[in-house]
Residue frames relative to the residue before (quaternion, step in Angstrom):
aa qw qx qy qz dx dy dz
M 1.0000 0.0000 0.0000 0.0000 0.00 0.00 0.00
V 0.1099 -0.7982 0.5919 0.0197 3.59 -0.87 1.02
N 0.0045 0.7810 -0.6237 0.0315 3.54 -0.95 0.96
I 0.3195 -0.7429 0.5572 0.1884 3.59 -0.99 0.85
Q 0.0484 -0.7920 0.6086 -0.0053 3.57 -0.77 1.09
E 0.2890 -0.7357 0.5853 0.1807 3.53 -1.19 0.63
F 0.3069 -0.7651 0.5423 0.1625 3.54 -0.68 1.12
A 0.7159 -0.4521 0.3191 0.4258 3.56 -1.33 0.23
S 0.6655 0.5013 -0.2970 0.4665 3.58 1.15 -0.58
C 0.5025 -0.6658 0.3956 0.3843 3.59 1.37 0.27
L 0.4722 0.6535 -0.4482 0.3860 3.56 1.24 0.41
Q 0.3040 -0.7500 0.5591 0.1803 3.57 -0.82 0.97
V 0.0577 -0.8029 0.5928 -0.0268 3.53 -0.81 1.10
A 0.3573 -0.7171 0.5583 0.2155 3.57 -0.96 0.88
V 0.1831 -0.7704 0.6049 0.0836 3.56 -0.74 1.12
V 0.1020 -0.8084 0.5796 0.0122 3.57 -0.50 1.21
L 0.1599 -0.7625 0.6219 0.0788 3.57 -0.75 1.11
M 0.0165 -0.8265 0.5605 -0.0497 3.57 -0.46 1.21
D 0.1613 -0.7719 0.6105 0.0738 3.55 -0.83 1.04
T 0.1537 -0.7794 0.5999 0.0950 3.58 -1.08 0.67
Q 0.5993 -0.5413 0.4284 0.4054 3.55 -1.23 0.30
G 0.5916 -0.5902 0.4173 0.3571 3.55 -1.21 0.51
A 0.4484 -0.6849 0.5107 0.2628 3.52 -1.26 0.43
F 0.8452 0.2195 -0.1682 0.4574 3.51 -1.35 0.50
D 0.3094 0.6957 -0.5825 0.2843 3.56 0.74 1.07
S 0.7206 -0.4755 0.2967 0.4081 3.58 -1.30 0.06
Q 0.7038 0.4692 -0.2596 0.4660 3.60 1.24 -0.30
S 0.6875 0.5094 -0.2718 0.4405 3.61 1.20 -0.47
T 0.3597 -0.6983 0.5750 0.2288 3.54 -1.10 0.77
V 0.6705 -0.4648 0.3695 0.4449 3.57 -1.29 0.14
K 0.6302 0.5303 -0.3356 0.4572 3.59 1.04 -0.76
D 0.6224 0.5355 -0.3437 0.4558 3.61 0.98 -0.79
C 0.6847 0.4887 -0.2846 0.4597 3.57 0.84 -1.02
A 0.6631 0.5068 -0.3068 0.4575 3.57 0.93 -0.90
T 0.6603 0.5118 -0.3101 0.4537 3.58 0.96 -0.85
I 0.6508 0.5139 -0.3161 0.4608 3.60 0.93 -0.90
F 0.6889 0.4722 -0.2863 0.4695 3.56 0.83 -0.98
A 0.6605 0.5148 -0.3135 0.4477 3.58 0.93 -0.89
L 0.6611 0.5082 -0.3125 0.4550 3.60 0.90 -0.89
S 0.6771 0.4837 -0.3045 0.4635 3.59 0.89 -0.89
T 0.6574 0.5018 -0.3144 0.4660 3.59 1.03 -0.73
M 0.6731 0.5152 -0.2921 0.4429 3.58 0.96 -0.87
T 0.7670 0.3587 -0.1866 0.4982 3.58 1.08 -0.69
S 0.6514 0.4948 -0.3206 0.4776 3.62 1.26 0.10
S 0.3721 -0.6880 0.5652 0.2622 3.54 -1.16 0.58
V 0.7585 0.1594 -0.1122 0.6219 3.58 1.24 -0.49
Q 0.0935 -0.7919 0.6030 0.0220 3.57 -0.60 1.15
I 0.1673 -0.7812 0.5961 0.0803 3.59 -0.73 1.08
Y 0.1802 -0.7888 0.5853 0.0520 3.55 -0.56 1.25
N 0.1767 -0.8326 0.5226 0.0488 3.57 -0.16 1.35
L 0.0255 0.8153 -0.5734 0.0765 3.58 -0.53 1.22
S 0.4026 -0.7196 0.5193 0.2245 3.55 -1.18 0.57
Q 0.8996 0.0461 -0.0706 0.4285 3.54 -0.96 1.10
N 0.8142 -0.1030 0.1146 0.5597 3.62 0.90 -0.75
I 0.3940 -0.6437 0.5771 0.3120 3.56 -1.36 0.09
Q 0.1304 -0.8192 0.5571 0.0387 3.55 -0.22 1.29
E 0.6610 -0.5167 0.3641 0.4043 3.56 -1.26 0.36
D 0.6527 0.5066 -0.3341 0.4535 3.60 1.00 -0.71
D 0.5728 0.5662 -0.3825 0.4527 3.61 1.18 -0.47
L 0.6670 0.4925 -0.2966 0.4740 3.57 0.99 -0.84
Q 0.6481 0.5166 -0.3214 0.4581 3.59 1.01 -0.77
Q 0.6376 0.5050 -0.3217 0.4847 3.58 1.05 -0.75
L 0.6234 0.5323 -0.3317 0.4670 3.57 1.04 -0.78
Q 0.6362 0.5254 -0.3226 0.4637 3.57 0.99 -0.81
L 0.6596 0.5066 -0.3041 0.4645 3.59 0.92 -0.91
F 0.7079 0.4808 -0.2753 0.4381 3.57 0.81 -1.02
T 0.6761 0.4782 -0.3083 0.4682 3.59 0.92 -0.82
E 0.6325 0.5134 -0.3395 0.4702 3.58 1.05 -0.68
Y 0.6176 0.5329 -0.3371 0.4700 3.58 1.08 -0.69
G 0.6450 0.4990 -0.3136 0.4864 3.57 1.12 -0.67
R 0.6621 0.5154 -0.3115 0.4459 3.56 0.96 -0.86
L 0.5927 0.5824 -0.3598 0.4243 3.59 1.10 -0.64
A 0.6963 0.4919 -0.2742 0.4451 3.57 1.02 -0.82
M 0.6359 0.5339 -0.3316 0.4478 3.58 1.21 -0.39
D 0.5881 -0.5580 0.4430 0.3827 3.54 -1.22 0.43
E 0.6981 -0.4448 0.3368 0.4487 3.57 -1.28 0.21
I 0.0385 -0.8125 0.5806 -0.0358 3.56 -0.74 1.11
F 0.2691 -0.7697 0.5626 0.1367 3.54 -1.17 0.66
L 0.6433 0.4537 -0.3197 0.5274 3.59 1.33 -0.03
K 0.6309 -0.4484 0.4146 0.4785 3.55 -1.30 -0.06
P 0.4513 -0.7608 0.3915 0.2535 3.61 -0.55 1.12
F 0.7854 0.2632 -0.1345 0.5438 3.61 1.09 -0.64
Q 0.5164 -0.7040 0.4164 0.2536 3.56 -1.17 0.62
T 0.8279 -0.1146 0.1123 0.5374 3.62 0.10 -1.22
L 0.0996 -0.7608 0.6396 0.0466 3.53 -1.05 0.89
M 0.0698 -0.7830 0.6174 0.0311 3.57 -0.85 0.99
F 0.2562 -0.7181 0.6279 0.1564 3.54 -0.89 1.01
L 0.0704 -0.7764 0.6259 0.0219 3.59 -0.66 1.11
V 0.0855 -0.8151 0.5730 0.0001 3.56 -0.26 1.32
R 0.1475 -0.8057 0.5706 0.0591 3.57 -0.43 1.22
D 0.8077 0.2500 -0.2135 0.4894 3.57 -1.31 0.43
W 0.1692 0.8089 -0.5407 0.1574 3.58 1.04 0.82
S 0.1814 -0.8405 0.5088 0.0422 3.58 -0.66 1.15
F 0.7070 0.4509 -0.2654 0.4759 3.61 1.21 0.08
P 0.0864 0.8339 -0.5411 0.0666 3.62 0.72 0.99
Y 0.5786 0.5791 -0.3769 0.4334 3.58 1.25 -0.33
E 0.6765 0.4281 -0.2948 0.5217 3.60 1.24 -0.26
Y 0.7795 -0.0160 0.0420 0.6248 3.56 0.93 -0.96
N 0.4468 -0.7239 0.4621 0.2508 3.56 -0.65 1.15
Y 0.6041 -0.5270 0.4523 0.3907 3.53 -1.31 0.40
G 0.7005 0.4959 -0.3363 0.3876 3.54 -1.25 0.38
L 0.7586 -0.4078 0.2846 0.4210 3.51 -1.38 -0.21
D 0.6536 0.5248 -0.3312 0.4332 3.60 0.91 -0.87
G 0.6817 0.4649 -0.2856 0.4874 3.55 0.87 -0.95
G 0.6398 0.5451 -0.3193 0.4377 3.56 1.04 -0.79
M 0.6654 0.4978 -0.3109 0.4613 3.58 0.96 -0.83
S 0.6313 0.5193 -0.3332 0.4698 3.59 1.04 -0.77
F 0.6570 0.5055 -0.2995 0.4723 3.55 0.99 -0.90
L 0.6703 0.5080 -0.3008 0.4497 3.59 0.93 -0.89
D 0.6229 0.5371 -0.3416 0.4549 3.59 0.98 -0.81
K 0.6607 0.4993 -0.3007 0.4730 3.55 1.02 -0.83
R 0.6910 0.5000 -0.2796 0.4409 3.56 0.92 -0.96
L 0.7622 0.3663 -0.1961 0.4964 3.62 0.97 -0.81
E 0.3866 0.7302 -0.4814 0.2927 3.58 1.24 0.19
V 0.2612 -0.7503 0.5904 0.1424 3.55 -0.98 0.90
K 0.0532 -0.8088 0.5853 -0.0193 3.56 -0.69 1.15
S 0.5957 -0.6166 0.3890 0.3371 3.53 -1.09 0.75
H 0.6939 0.4840 -0.2878 0.4488 3.60 1.06 -0.67
Q 0.5061 0.6507 -0.4285 0.3699 3.60 1.25 -0.12
H 0.5856 -0.5535 0.4541 0.3800 3.54 -1.23 0.50
E 0.6218 -0.5804 0.3778 0.3658 3.57 -1.08 0.75
E 0.6280 0.5472 -0.3362 0.4396 3.60 1.02 -0.79
I 0.6635 0.4942 -0.2999 0.4750 3.59 0.97 -0.87
Q 0.6362 0.5172 -0.3281 0.4691 3.59 0.99 -0.76
N 0.6659 0.5231 -0.3097 0.4325 3.59 0.92 -0.91
V 0.6049 0.5554 -0.3580 0.4443 3.60 1.04 -0.73
R 0.7001 0.4716 -0.2717 0.4623 3.58 0.86 -0.98
K 0.6443 0.5074 -0.3233 0.4721 3.57 0.98 -0.79
H 0.6290 0.5486 -0.3308 0.4403 3.58 1.02 -0.79
I 0.6542 0.5114 -0.3184 0.4572 3.60 0.92 -0.90
H 0.6760 0.4834 -0.2953 0.4713 3.59 0.90 -0.89
S 0.6737 0.5011 -0.3060 0.4488 3.60 1.06 -0.66
C 0.6801 0.5052 -0.2843 0.4487 3.60 1.21 -0.43
F 0.7921 0.2809 -0.1265 0.5269 3.61 1.03 -0.75
T 0.4722 -0.6693 0.5012 0.2789 3.54 -1.02 0.87
N 0.7926 0.0815 -0.0227 0.6039 3.59 0.98 -0.87
V 0.0343 -0.7718 0.6349 0.0127 3.56 -1.07 0.81
N 0.0949 0.7922 -0.5987 0.0705 3.60 -0.80 0.98
C 0.2515 -0.7710 0.5747 0.1094 3.55 -1.31 0.18
F 0.0813 -0.7718 0.6297 0.0343 3.57 -1.10 0.78
L 0.2308 -0.7813 0.5706 0.1030 3.57 -0.89 1.04
L 0.1264 -0.8030 0.5816 0.0295 3.57 -0.70 1.15
P 0.4225 -0.6887 0.5190 0.2790 3.61 -0.99 0.76
H 0.6482 -0.4766 0.4035 0.4356 3.56 -1.31 0.03
P 0.4701 -0.7103 0.4419 0.2815 3.66 -0.89 0.82
G 0.6640 -0.5003 0.3082 0.4623 3.60 1.23 -0.11
L 0.6227 -0.5850 0.3794 0.3551 3.54 -1.19 0.60
K 0.6043 0.5642 -0.3708 0.4231 3.61 1.03 -0.66
V 0.6518 0.5038 -0.3094 0.4750 3.55 1.02 -0.78
A 0.7353 0.4600 -0.2351 0.4386 3.56 0.90 -0.98
T 0.8170 0.3099 -0.1273 0.4692 3.59 0.97 -0.82
S 0.6439 0.5448 -0.3407 0.4153 3.61 1.11 -0.48
P 0.3631 -0.7352 0.5259 0.2261 3.62 -0.77 0.99
N 0.6781 0.4976 -0.2817 0.4617 3.58 1.26 -0.31
F 0.3865 0.7291 -0.4922 0.2769 3.59 1.23 0.14
D 0.0657 -0.8308 0.5524 -0.0147 3.57 -0.74 1.10
G 0.6975 -0.4997 0.2701 0.4368 3.57 1.20 0.50
R 0.4082 0.7218 -0.4784 0.2889 3.62 1.21 0.09
L 0.5107 -0.6730 0.4468 0.2944 3.56 -0.88 0.96
N 0.5987 0.5900 -0.3654 0.3998 3.61 1.08 -0.65
D 0.6856 0.4828 -0.2835 0.4653 3.59 1.15 -0.58
I 0.6246 0.5381 -0.3334 0.4573 3.59 1.27 -0.22
A 0.5519 -0.6317 0.4352 0.3271 3.58 -0.97 0.88
D 0.5632 -0.6278 0.4257 0.3278 3.58 -1.01 0.88
E 0.6293 0.5520 -0.3354 0.4322 3.57 0.99 -0.83
F 0.6484 0.5128 -0.3096 0.4699 3.56 1.02 -0.80
K 0.6626 0.5028 -0.3051 0.4637 3.58 0.95 -0.89
D 0.6169 0.5458 -0.3469 0.4486 3.60 1.04 -0.73
Q 0.6897 0.4690 -0.2852 0.4722 3.58 0.95 -0.84
L 0.5968 0.5508 -0.3631 0.4567 3.59 1.14 -0.60
K 0.6300 0.5433 -0.3281 0.4475 3.57 1.08 -0.76
Q 0.6644 0.4502 -0.3032 0.5137 3.57 1.23 -0.35
L 0.6701 0.5345 -0.3019 0.4174 3.57 0.96 -0.91
I 0.7031 0.4907 -0.2954 0.4215 3.60 0.69 -1.07
P 0.6753 0.4665 -0.3227 0.4714 3.66 0.80 -0.83
F 0.6263 0.5382 -0.3462 0.4452 3.58 1.07 -0.71
V 0.6799 0.4948 -0.2947 0.4539 3.59 0.87 -0.95
L 0.7751 0.3568 -0.1740 0.4915 3.58 0.96 -0.91
D 0.3908 0.7089 -0.4947 0.3164 3.59 1.22 0.19
P 0.5334 -0.6526 0.4288 0.3251 3.63 -0.82 0.94
S 0.6357 0.5297 -0.3433 0.4444 3.59 1.10 -0.59
Q 0.6972 0.4401 -0.2610 0.5021 3.58 1.23 -0.45
L 0.6115 0.5441 -0.3500 0.4556 3.57 1.21 -0.46
L 0.1378 -0.8104 0.5684 0.0347 3.55 -0.53 1.20
E 0.4595 -0.6305 0.5386 0.3182 3.54 -1.08 0.69
K 0.5110 -0.6680 0.4491 0.3016 3.54 -0.90 0.94
E 0.0421 -0.7864 0.6162 -0.0098 3.54 -0.91 1.02
I 0.0708 -0.7564 0.6482 0.0526 3.53 -1.15 0.70
N 0.8349 -0.0646 -0.0299 0.5458 3.52 -0.60 1.24
G 0.7441 -0.4394 0.2113 0.4568 3.56 1.00 0.91
S 0.6718 0.4673 -0.3013 0.4894 3.61 1.24 -0.10
K 0.4626 -0.6780 0.4968 0.2820 3.58 -0.96 0.91
V 0.2955 -0.7726 0.5478 0.1252 3.54 -1.05 0.86
T 0.3196 -0.7293 0.5744 0.1900 3.58 -0.95 0.91
C 0.6887 -0.4587 0.3471 0.4413 3.59 -1.31 0.17
R 0.6557 0.4965 -0.3114 0.4760 3.57 0.95 -0.86
G 0.6564 0.5143 -0.3109 0.4560 3.56 0.99 -0.84
L 0.6225 0.5500 -0.3385 0.4421 3.57 1.06 -0.78
L 0.6265 0.5337 -0.3277 0.4640 3.57 1.04 -0.79
E 0.6644 0.4990 -0.3059 0.4648 3.58 0.96 -0.85
Y 0.6256 0.5253 -0.3373 0.4678 3.58 1.06 -0.74
F 0.6084 0.5514 -0.3443 0.4553 3.58 1.01 -0.82
K 0.6738 0.5005 -0.2949 0.4566 3.57 0.84 -0.99
A 0.6761 0.5037 -0.2951 0.4496 3.56 0.91 -0.95
Y 0.6786 0.4942 -0.2972 0.4550 3.58 0.90 -0.92
I 0.6423 0.5185 -0.3282 0.4592 3.58 0.96 -0.85
K 0.6323 0.5315 -0.3296 0.4572 3.58 1.02 -0.79
I 0.6338 0.5307 -0.3271 0.4578 3.57 1.02 -0.81
Y 0.7164 0.4562 -0.2626 0.4579 3.58 0.85 -0.97
Q 0.6281 0.5162 -0.3438 0.4699 3.57 1.20 -0.37
G 0.6325 0.5362 -0.3276 0.4528 3.58 1.22 -0.39
E 0.5329 -0.6304 0.4724 0.3089 3.53 -1.35 -0.19
D 0.3966 0.7431 -0.4661 0.2707 3.59 1.24 0.27
L 0.7167 0.4189 -0.2470 0.4998 3.58 1.07 -0.71
P 0.5112 -0.6181 0.4851 0.3484 3.59 -1.09 0.59
H 0.4505 -0.6794 0.5028 0.2876 3.56 -1.10 0.66
P 0.3891 -0.7052 0.5309 0.2635 3.62 -0.75 0.94
K 0.1579 -0.7985 0.5771 0.0670 3.56 -1.00 0.78
S 0.5811 -0.5517 0.4504 0.3938 3.52 -1.24 0.36
M 0.6451 -0.5261 0.3813 0.4021 3.56 -1.23 0.47
L 0.6393 0.5317 -0.3272 0.4490 3.59 1.00 -0.81
L 0.6804 0.4920 -0.2963 0.4552 3.58 0.85 -0.97
A 0.6582 0.5066 -0.3121 0.4613 3.59 0.93 -0.89
T 0.6651 0.4960 -0.2983 0.4718 3.58 0.99 -0.86
A 0.6448 0.5228 -0.3193 0.4572 3.59 0.99 -0.85
E 0.6424 0.5163 -0.3238 0.4647 3.59 0.97 -0.80
A 0.6705 0.4909 -0.2983 0.4695 3.57 0.87 -0.96
N 0.6320 0.5514 -0.3141 0.4449 3.56 1.04 -0.87
N 0.7022 0.4564 -0.2612 0.4800 3.59 0.89 -0.94
L 0.6310 0.5264 -0.3337 0.4620 3.60 1.04 -0.73
A 0.6305 0.5214 -0.3267 0.4732 3.58 1.07 -0.75
A 0.6410 0.5162 -0.3198 0.4694 3.59 1.04 -0.77
V 0.6226 0.5296 -0.3288 0.4732 3.60 1.04 -0.78
A 0.6678 0.5041 -0.3004 0.4579 3.58 0.89 -0.94
S 0.6521 0.5183 -0.3136 0.4558 3.58 0.99 -0.85
A 0.6706 0.4885 -0.2953 0.4737 3.60 0.93 -0.88
K 0.6433 0.5222 -0.3159 0.4622 3.57 1.02 -0.81
D 0.6401 0.5161 -0.3213 0.4698 3.60 1.00 -0.80
L 0.6304 0.5362 -0.3296 0.4544 3.57 1.02 -0.83
Y 0.6611 0.5045 -0.2986 0.4683 3.59 0.92 -0.92
Y 0.6966 0.4902 -0.2886 0.4372 3.58 0.79 -1.02
S 0.6642 0.5018 -0.3164 0.4549 3.60 0.90 -0.88
S 0.6501 0.5084 -0.3175 0.4671 3.60 1.05 -0.73
M 0.6863 0.4713 -0.2843 0.4754 3.59 0.92 -0.87
E 0.5803 0.5760 -0.3732 0.4385 3.61 1.13 -0.56
K 0.6519 0.5109 -0.3127 0.4650 3.58 1.07 -0.73
I 0.6820 0.4802 -0.2763 0.4774 3.58 1.21 -0.47
C 0.8346 0.0218 0.0433 0.5488 3.59 0.80 -0.99
G 0.2393 0.8070 -0.5068 0.1860 3.59 1.12 0.64
G 0.7917 -0.3732 0.2227 0.4293 3.53 -1.35 0.05
D 0.7656 0.3509 -0.1954 0.5026 3.61 0.96 -0.81
K 0.5434 0.6134 -0.4010 0.4095 3.59 1.27 0.16
P 0.5301 -0.6391 0.4441 0.3366 3.62 -1.09 0.63
Y 0.7026 -0.4565 0.3504 0.4185 3.53 -1.35 0.22
V 0.1792 -0.7708 0.6059 0.0809 3.56 -1.04 0.90
A 0.5314 -0.6263 0.4607 0.3364 3.57 -0.96 0.84
P 0.5747 -0.6310 0.3927 0.3426 3.63 -0.88 0.90
E 0.6398 0.5303 -0.3378 0.4419 3.61 0.99 -0.80
L 0.6679 0.4875 -0.2966 0.4777 3.59 0.97 -0.87
L 0.6360 0.5328 -0.3268 0.4526 3.58 1.02 -0.81
E 0.6270 0.5337 -0.3268 0.4639 3.59 1.05 -0.77
V 0.6400 0.5183 -0.3189 0.4690 3.59 1.00 -0.83
K 0.6674 0.4961 -0.2987 0.4683 3.58 0.91 -0.93
H 0.6118 0.5516 -0.3430 0.4514 3.58 1.06 -0.75
R 0.6732 0.4920 -0.3062 0.4593 3.59 0.87 -0.92
E 0.6345 0.5319 -0.3310 0.4528 3.58 1.02 -0.78
Q 0.7256 0.4305 -0.2476 0.4764 3.58 0.80 -1.02
N 0.5794 0.5687 -0.3683 0.4531 3.58 1.16 -0.55
T 0.6621 0.4937 -0.2898 0.4837 3.57 0.98 -0.92
R 0.6471 0.5256 -0.3134 0.4547 3.56 0.99 -0.85
A 0.6618 0.4995 -0.3036 0.4695 3.60 0.96 -0.87
L 0.6420 0.5227 -0.3211 0.4600 3.58 1.01 -0.81
E 0.6520 0.4998 -0.3129 0.4766 3.58 0.96 -0.84
H 0.6226 0.5376 -0.3320 0.4618 3.57 1.06 -0.76
F 0.6448 0.5190 -0.3127 0.4660 3.59 0.97 -0.87
R 0.6993 0.4784 -0.2769 0.4532 3.58 0.88 -0.92
R 0.6351 0.5411 -0.3358 0.4371 3.60 1.12 -0.59
I 0.6023 0.5683 -0.3650 0.4256 3.59 1.09 -0.63
K 0.4143 -0.7011 0.5214 0.2549 3.57 -0.87 0.94
K 0.0236 -0.8188 0.5704 -0.0604 3.53 -0.67 1.19
M 0.4241 -0.6821 0.5369 0.2582 3.54 -1.20 0.64
G 0.6689 0.5299 -0.3664 0.3709 3.55 -1.23 0.44
G 0.4886 -0.6858 0.4249 0.3324 3.58 1.21 -0.32
R 0.7084 -0.4854 0.3252 0.3959 3.55 -1.35 0.34
E 0.6697 0.5072 -0.3105 0.4447 3.58 0.87 -0.92
F 0.6487 0.5106 -0.3148 0.4684 3.59 1.00 -0.83
S 0.6994 0.4830 -0.2718 0.4513 3.59 0.96 -0.89
Q 0.5260 0.6594 -0.4118 0.3449 3.60 1.17 -0.47
R 0.6202 0.5522 -0.3395 0.4419 3.56 1.04 -0.80
Y 0.6903 0.4618 -0.2794 0.4819 3.59 0.96 -0.85
E 0.5933 0.5463 -0.3632 0.4665 3.59 1.15 -0.56
D 0.6423 0.5111 -0.3164 0.4754 3.59 1.01 -0.82
E 0.6361 0.5199 -0.3235 0.4695 3.59 1.01 -0.80
L 0.6302 0.5367 -0.3283 0.4551 3.58 1.02 -0.82
M 0.6575 0.5137 -0.3118 0.4545 3.60 0.90 -0.91
Q 0.6577 0.5023 -0.3076 0.4695 3.58 0.98 -0.81
E 0.6604 0.5045 -0.3070 0.4638 3.58 0.96 -0.85
L 0.6507 0.5007 -0.3206 0.4723 3.60 1.00 -0.76
S 0.6231 0.5318 -0.3363 0.4646 3.59 1.07 -0.71
D 0.6587 0.4950 -0.3032 0.4787 3.58 0.96 -0.87
L 0.6454 0.5258 -0.3145 0.4562 3.55 1.01 -0.84
F 0.6438 0.5201 -0.3235 0.4586 3.58 1.00 -0.79
E 0.6132 0.5472 -0.3497 0.4498 3.60 1.01 -0.74
D 0.6596 0.4966 -0.3079 0.4727 3.58 0.96 -0.84
L 0.6598 0.5037 -0.3079 0.4650 3.58 0.96 -0.87
A 0.6455 0.5242 -0.3217 0.4528 3.59 1.00 -0.81
K 0.6423 0.5095 -0.3212 0.4740 3.59 1.00 -0.80
H 0.6530 0.5059 -0.3147 0.4676 3.58 0.97 -0.85
N 0.6463 0.5142 -0.3155 0.4673 3.58 1.00 -0.80
Q 0.6501 0.5294 -0.3151 0.4447 3.58 0.97 -0.84
S 0.6283 0.5503 -0.3364 0.4351 3.57 1.10 -0.68
K 0.6242 0.5412 -0.3409 0.4486 3.61 1.25 -0.34
N 0.5286 0.6357 -0.4066 0.3888 3.60 1.25 -0.31
I 0.4042 -0.7508 0.4672 0.2338 3.57 -0.47 1.21
F 0.6446 0.5089 -0.3294 0.4658 3.59 1.06 -0.69
N 0.6323 0.5149 -0.3307 0.4752 3.55 1.09 -0.68
T 0.6315 0.5578 -0.3251 0.4294 3.56 1.07 -0.83
F 0.7874 0.3024 -0.1490 0.5161 3.59 0.93 -0.94
R 0.3129 0.7697 -0.5048 0.2341 3.58 1.20 0.39
T 0.6808 0.5116 -0.2998 0.4300 3.58 0.83 -0.98
P 0.7072 0.4294 -0.3053 0.4714 3.66 0.70 -0.90
A 0.6153 0.5487 -0.3584 0.4381 3.61 1.06 -0.66
I 0.6664 0.4912 -0.3041 0.4713 3.57 0.94 -0.90
L 0.6567 0.5117 -0.3152 0.4555 3.58 0.91 -0.92
F 0.6631 0.5018 -0.3087 0.4618 3.57 0.94 -0.90
G 0.6454 0.5276 -0.3187 0.4511 3.58 1.00 -0.83
V 0.6621 0.4933 -0.3063 0.4738 3.58 0.95 -0.87
I 0.6187 0.5448 -0.3405 0.4522 3.59 1.06 -0.79
V 0.6515 0.5143 -0.3142 0.4608 3.59 0.95 -0.89
V 0.6565 0.5125 -0.3122 0.4570 3.57 0.94 -0.94
L 0.6777 0.4899 -0.2923 0.4640 3.58 0.91 -0.94
Y 0.6297 0.5379 -0.3364 0.4483 3.61 1.03 -0.76
V 0.6609 0.4912 -0.2989 0.4822 3.57 0.96 -0.90
T 0.6454 0.5246 -0.3150 0.4573 3.58 0.99 -0.89
S 0.6268 0.5442 -0.3284 0.4507 3.57 1.05 -0.83
G 0.6719 0.5028 -0.2989 0.4543 3.59 0.93 -0.91
V 0.6664 0.5098 -0.3014 0.4529 3.56 0.95 -0.92
T 0.6932 0.4756 -0.2841 0.4611 3.58 0.85 -0.97
E 0.6168 0.5286 -0.3473 0.4686 3.59 1.09 -0.63
Y 0.6517 0.5384 -0.3054 0.4383 3.57 1.06 -0.84
I 0.7486 0.3830 -0.2204 0.4942 3.58 1.02 -0.80
G 0.6431 -0.5911 0.2987 0.3843 3.56 1.27 0.27
L 0.5379 0.5918 -0.4263 0.4228 3.63 1.23 0.21
S 0.0703 -0.8629 0.4999 0.0214 3.55 0.55 1.19
V 0.6074 0.5610 -0.3634 0.4292 3.62 1.06 -0.68
V 0.6624 0.4881 -0.2985 0.4835 3.57 0.96 -0.91
A 0.6324 0.5385 -0.3292 0.4492 3.56 1.01 -0.81
Q 0.6586 0.5038 -0.3085 0.4661 3.59 0.95 -0.86
L 0.6314 0.5286 -0.3275 0.4633 3.59 1.05 -0.80
C 0.6457 0.5119 -0.3151 0.4709 3.57 1.01 -0.84
N 0.6456 0.5184 -0.3195 0.4609 3.58 0.99 -0.83
L 0.6282 0.5346 -0.3276 0.4608 3.58 1.07 -0.79
L 0.6662 0.4947 -0.2950 0.4738 3.57 0.96 -0.91
V 0.6092 0.5455 -0.3476 0.4587 3.59 1.06 -0.74
G 0.6546 0.5157 -0.3101 0.4576 3.57 0.98 -0.86
L 0.6587 0.5071 -0.3053 0.4646 3.57 0.96 -0.89
L 0.6703 0.4965 -0.2991 0.4635 3.57 0.97 -0.86
L 0.6183 0.5302 -0.3449 0.4665 3.59 1.08 -0.69
L 0.6391 0.5106 -0.3184 0.4790 3.58 1.01 -0.81
S 0.6418 0.5221 -0.3167 0.4639 3.59 1.01 -0.84
L 0.6504 0.5199 -0.3105 0.4585 3.57 1.01 -0.86
L 0.6575 0.4963 -0.3035 0.4788 3.57 0.98 -0.85
A 0.6475 0.5172 -0.3146 0.4630 3.58 0.99 -0.86
W 0.6384 0.5309 -0.3209 0.4556 3.59 0.98 -0.86
G 0.6560 0.5124 -0.3108 0.4588 3.57 0.96 -0.88
Y 0.6545 0.5074 -0.3152 0.4636 3.60 0.97 -0.85
I 0.6556 0.5194 -0.3130 0.4500 3.57 0.94 -0.90
R 0.6630 0.4982 -0.3063 0.4673 3.59 0.95 -0.86
Y 0.6776 0.4928 -0.2900 0.4624 3.57 1.06 -0.72
S 0.7858 0.3667 -0.1739 0.4667 3.58 0.82 -1.02
G 0.3837 -0.7269 0.4866 0.2960 3.60 1.09 -0.62
E 0.5493 0.6057 -0.3978 0.4161 3.60 1.27 0.10
Y 0.8269 0.2333 -0.1717 0.4819 3.57 -1.37 0.29
R 0.0797 0.8522 -0.5126 0.0690 3.57 0.92 0.92
E 0.6078 0.5631 -0.3620 0.4271 3.60 1.05 -0.70
L 0.6426 0.5099 -0.3180 0.4753 3.57 1.04 -0.82
G 0.6392 0.5339 -0.3207 0.4511 3.58 1.00 -0.82
I 0.6433 0.5112 -0.3179 0.4731 3.58 1.02 -0.82
A 0.6360 0.5333 -0.3245 0.4536 3.57 1.02 -0.83
I 0.6512 0.5032 -0.3162 0.4720 3.61 0.99 -0.83
D 0.6414 0.5212 -0.3216 0.4620 3.60 0.98 -0.86
N 0.6766 0.4955 -0.2964 0.4570 3.58 0.88 -0.92
T 0.6415 0.5187 -0.3209 0.4653 3.58 1.04 -0.78
A 0.6539 0.5077 -0.3069 0.4696 3.56 1.01 -0.86
């Protein structure tokens, strides 16, 4: 719904009333809810957060998640990214503590968002985050609209069926929300936005949320289950590595490949049993993916350990110079024999190869000593 209002400065401003679908129904994912809330907050100068009966701690945590998801999509900003947030608490049941309306709502909100030194750090951060995101935060407490509204299947919006107390508070709420002094021109990063500009922002933001640049928000259960399983993977991997280090670590002697393979299978089984023993959230099917990742990581780790172990084999270490020296001896003898029987061309070719192999042997020795030109050293090893 769009209405044109004229402000005191004789400036005409389009007032857009935008309704969104509710959050956390049976069809919406956490990403859907976060995107809807973030888009409405990013494109509104006044965001009305409609809550039932009270402002619970999980409501504030969801607000923190959704506003942060909105802030991620915006360019780098140095001001508070959003303008006004109104908590509209319907079916308020404690008017004896905080009166209906704006005054009671502000007193209740001040109490609810108060940051105290004895509070847990997580609770303090939620409240600080809300204050850091919105320039203005207020609250309005609405009474229950009456049993006829809540229970009658034939309710069609007639004012006679609505409780008088509820109608009295609506007469305060609506003028307050639509009062020109409360209606703020939409600003993004300190700049006022026109109707045409707002449309372009909508397009840009929707494109961002349709892409993969932003992290996907997850439910608390899913995030906890992932962290829980990742911790179990890390614990099992540490167990495997520490055990294998005692067998073929840096200061341990060379181990026969067959024996190392046996030890790998033993420690692999032990690590897997350790992973399965750890109590994890998400269920067996959810954990299977992390178990598969663990098996792959242990396999990769074993390959690295096997290569390191092989490098300790003294015969493997001197394989290249031994082969080069052997070929040089063979070529030298062949050169002498062919020269003796008159095949001087073959003898010269053998002498040339002997020279090249001697240079290769000297180069290999320098590379092993200095650590330079490793690619050349690998090429010589592979050729040998």
